[in-house]
C-alpha positions in Angstrom: 135.4 136.8 171.0 132.5 135.5 169.1 133.3 134.0 165.6 130.7 132.9 163.1 132.2 130.5 160.4 130.2 129.0 157.2 131.8 127.6 153.9 130.1 126.7 150.3 131.0 123.4 150.3 128.7 122.4 152.8 128.1 121.8 156.9 129.7 118.3 156.3 132.7 119.4 154.4 136.0 118.4 155.9 137.2 122.1 154.8 134.7 123.0 157.3 135.8 121.1 159.9 139.3 122.5 159.0 137.9 125.9 159.9 136.6 125.1 163.1 139.4 124.4 164.2 141.4 127.4 163.1 138.2 129.7 164.5 138.7 127.8 168.1 142.3 128.8 168.3 141.6 132.4 167.7 138.6 132.5 169.7 140.6 131.7 172.6 139.3 129.7 175.6 136.6 131.6 176.4 135.7 132.5 173.2 132.4 131.1 171.5 132.7 129.6 167.4 128.9 129.3 165.8 128.7 127.2 162.6 125.9 128.2 160.1 126.3 126.3 156.7 124.9 125.2 153.8 123.2 121.7 154.1 124.1 121.1 150.5 127.5 122.0 148.8 127.2 125.3 146.9 130.1 125.8 145.3 130.3 128.6 142.4 127.2 130.4 143.4 128.9 133.8 144.0 127.0 136.1 146.3 123.5 134.7 145.3 121.4 135.3 148.3 117.6 133.6 148.0 114.4 136.1 148.5 112.1 133.8 146.5 111.3 130.8 148.6 111.6 130.7 152.6 114.9 129.1 153.8 114.7 125.9 156.2 117.4 126.4 159.6 118.1 123.2 161.2 119.6 123.2 164.4 122.4 120.4 164.2 123.6 120.7 167.5 124.5 123.6 170.2 126.0 126.5 167.6 125.9 124.5 164.6 123.1 125.0 162.3 122.6 124.1 158.9 120.8 126.3 156.0 119.3 125.0 152.8 120.7 128.2 151.3 123.5 130.2 150.0 126.7 130.9 152.1 125.4 134.9 151.5 121.8 133.5 152.8 124.1 131.6 155.5 125.2 134.8 156.7 122.2 136.7 157.3 120.4 133.9 159.3 123.3 133.9 161.6 123.1 137.6 161.9 119.6 138.2 162.4 118.1 134.8 163.7 120.5 132.6 165.0 123.0 134.8 166.9 120.7 138.0 166.5 121.0 138.7 170.7 124.9 138.1 170.8 126.2 139.3 167.3 130.0 137.7 166.3 133.1 139.8 166.7 135.0 138.1 162.7 133.2 136.2 160.5 135.2 133.3 158.8 134.2 131.8 155.6 135.9 128.2 154.1 138.4 126.6 154.0 137.7 125.7 150.9 138.1 122.9 149.0 140.1 124.6 146.2 141.9 128.0 145.4 139.4 130.9 145.4 142.2 133.2 143.5 142.7 135.2 140.0 138.9 134.9 138.5 138.1 132.1 140.5 137.0 134.9 143.4 134.2 135.8 140.9 132.3 133.2 141.1 133.0 132.0 144.8 130.4 131.2 147.5 133.2 131.5 149.9 134.2 135.1 148.5 130.0 135.5 148.3 129.7 135.1 152.2 132.2 137.6 153.2 131.5 140.0 151.1 128.1 140.0 152.5 129.5 140.0 156.2 131.2 143.0 154.9 127.8 144.8 153.4 126.3 144.2 156.7 129.3 146.0 158.5 131.0 143.3 160.2 135.1 142.0 159.3 135.5 139.0 157.3 137.9 136.5 156.2 138.2 133.9 153.4 140.0 130.8 153.4 140.9 128.7 150.6 143.4 125.7 150.2 145.0 125.4 146.6 144.9 122.0 145.3 148.0 120.2 143.3 149.7 117.5 143.0 152.0 118.4 146.0 149.1 118.6 148.1 146.3 116.6 147.0 146.9 113.1 148.1 148.4 114.2 151.6 146.2 112.1 154.5 144.8 116.1 155.3 144.6 117.6 152.2 144.5 120.8 154.4 147.1 121.1 156.6 148.6 124.2 155.0 145.5 126.3 156.4 144.9 124.3 159.2 148.5 125.3 160.2 148.7 128.3 159.3 145.6 129.8 159.2 145.0 130.8 163.0 148.7 132.5 163.1 147.7 134.2 160.2 144.0 135.5 161.0 145.3 137.0 164.7 148.2 138.9 163.0 145.6 140.0 160.4 142.9 140.9 163.6 145.9 142.9 165.3 148.3 144.4 162.2 146.1 144.3 159.5 143.9 147.4 157.7 140.4 147.1 158.9 137.9 150.1 158.5 134.3 151.4 159.0 133.8 152.3 154.9 130.4 152.1 153.3 132.2 149.3 151.1 134.0 148.0 154.0 137.3 145.9 153.8 137.5 142.1 154.0 140.3 139.4 153.0 140.7 136.8 150.8 143.7 134.5 152.1 145.0 131.0 149.7 146.5 128.4 151.1 149.3 127.3 148.7 149.1 123.7 147.0 151.9 122.5 149.6 152.2 120.7 152.8 152.3 122.8 155.8 155.9 122.0 156.2 156.7 123.6 152.9 155.0 127.1 153.3 157.4 129.6 152.4 155.6 132.3 153.9 153.2 135.1 152.6 152.3 137.8 150.9 150.5 140.6 150.2 149.4 140.6 146.7 146.5 142.2 143.9 144.2 139.3 142.9 145.2 137.8 139.6 144.2 136.8 136.0 144.8 133.3 134.4 145.2 135.0 130.7 144.4 131.4 129.1 142.0 129.7 132.0 138.6 130.0 131.1 134.7 127.9 132.2 133.3 126.4 129.2 131.1 123.3 128.6 131.3 119.9 127.5 127.9 118.9 125.8 126.4 115.4 126.1 122.9 113.6 124.8 121.6 111.0 127.2 120.2 108.1 126.4 116.9 109.2 126.1 118.2 111.7 123.1 118.1 115.0 125.8 120.9 117.2 125.7 122.3 118.7 128.4 125.8 120.2 129.3 128.4 119.9 132.2 129.8 123.2 133.2 134.1 122.7 133.0 136.9 124.7 134.7 140.6 125.7 133.1 143.8 124.8 134.2 144.6 125.9 137.9 148.3 126.1 137.0 148.0 128.8 134.9 150.5 131.6 135.9 149.4 135.2 136.6 151.0 138.3 136.9 154.1 139.1 139.4 152.9 141.0 142.7 149.2 138.6 142.4 147.8 135.5 144.3 148.1 133.0 141.6 151.5 133.5 141.2 152.2 133.7 145.0 150.4 130.2 145.8 152.0 128.4 142.9 155.6 129.8 144.7 154.6 128.4 148.0 153.5 131.1 149.5 149.7 132.1 151.4 148.0 135.4 149.5 146.8 137.8 151.5 144.3 140.1 149.3 142.2 142.8 150.7 139.1 143.1 148.8 136.2 145.5 148.9 132.6 145.1 147.2 132.5 147.9 144.8 132.5 147.1 141.4 133.5 150.6 140.0 136.2 150.9 137.8 137.8 154.6 138.9 140.5 154.0 136.8 138.5 155.2 133.6 136.1 157.7 135.5 137.5 160.7 134.3 138.2 159.5 130.8 134.4 158.3 130.2 133.3 161.9 132.0 135.4 163.5 129.1 134.7 161.4 126.4 130.8 161.9 127.2 130.3 165.0 128.9 
């Protein structure tokens, strides 16, 4: 199997090293793992693509490239330049430092890479490691993802639902904020919503008198509803969430037609 991997934390991120090991196991002894990742951190850029300026590509080592762009740019560069003569069988993104569950999914460059992969017609899986007091200070905070990632991806490849729809399926995996030995299993769940968690702004004034602001997030321990990702993660389970890039609110289509027509 030939696998393309990327992330949004940057080419030197420890989570990318964890994903390389996972991808190597999944690819098998005769497989190939190609790394095409942002040269610098791109957290929070979502599904951003760069089409207003050139995107520099640097080959760091065989099958390892840094791209001066967003994660979605890395997927495009990987597919149409670096791997144009030998396309990947699977695209993996992560392992993100921090969760991409709940509303975080909407901001995530990790997810953005998989969205672009799906739009390009490729199977894609995003991996993120939830951080919390039980794992943040481990020698390897990514150990839950590192130990459970490859077996779960193999199971998804063999037994998961895959399709060739216009907006094809992609998968969002979040590993719980616990040591690997304390992972209870996995649950297939929906994207959750933290009702009291919002991004906000902390304004400050520089010594020169200029105004600026830090964007800051809310509590990541806020619980979501039963059957959703954050709750599964905080209860010690890996969450598996099937997703599509189609943003249509199908639940109100008929109602809106009736009210407007």
